[in-house]
N, C-alpha and C positions, 0 to 999 in steps of 0.2 A: 705489551704482553701482560697477561695476568698470572697470578700464582699457579693456577692449575695448568697453564701452558708450559711451565718450566719443567726441565728434566728433573729426575730424582736428585741428582747431585746439586743442581741449582737450588732446588727447594730446601735441601739440607743446609746450604750456606745462608739462604734467606732466613731460615729458622734459627740458625746460629746468631745472626744479627738481632733477630727479635728477642732471643733468650739472653745472650751474653751482652748485647748492646747496653741495656740499662745498668748492668754490673760495671760497665766501663764508663758510665756517665754519658752514653750516647742516646740522643732522643730518637726513639724508633717510630715516632709519629710523622716524621718528615720523609721526603723522598730522595733527597740529595745527601750524599755522604762523602767525606773527604778521604783521601788515601790514608791519612793517619788514623782515622776512625776505623776504617776497614782493616788496617794492619792490627789494631788492638783486638778485633774480633778473631782474626786469623791466628794470632798468638794464643789467645784463650782456647781456641778449638783445635788448632793443628800444631801449635808449638813453633810455627814459622810465620814470618811476616808477609808471605806471598798472598796476594789477592787473586782470586780465580780469574783466568783469562777471559771468561765469558763476560766479565765486567770491564776489565781494563782494556781489552782489545776491540770492544764493540764501540765504534765511533758514535753510535746513536745514544749510548749511555753516558758519554763524556759531556759534561755541562760546563767545564772550565778546567783550568790547569789543576790537576789533582783532585777534581770533583767529579763524582759519578752519580747518575740517576738510577735509583733502584726503586721504582714505584711499587714493586711487589711487597716491600717490607711492611708498610702500615697494614694492620689488620682491619679489614672492611667488615663491619657488622651489617647484617642484612636479615630480613625476615625469612629468607629461604634457607632451609637447613643445609643444602648442598654447598652454597657459597660460603657460609660461615665455617663449615667443616673444612672446606678446601683452603681457606685462608688462615686457619688456626695453626700455629706452629706444632710440629710433631715433637715427641719426647726426645728423640735422638738429635744430638748436635755435632756428632763426630763428622768431620769433613775430610774426605780422602784427597 
């Protein structure tokens, strides 16, 4: 799945990882994240440790015990304006 194929709430959480991740010491250039890393992002953005179900309940995203694949996080630079704009984080990081 690409960033542009995500729902608005999914994009918001991916943007939160991109923006808050570095503040938590999380490498946002990778595609696999631990439950502990995602909980840090959730605490920063929502004030709760809960990771969205679209990540934790999708067996295709599970890459190991407590590890999840979120390939939409790394920003992909490209020469086409639409793909760069679509993969650049938005200003809002509030996650419902």
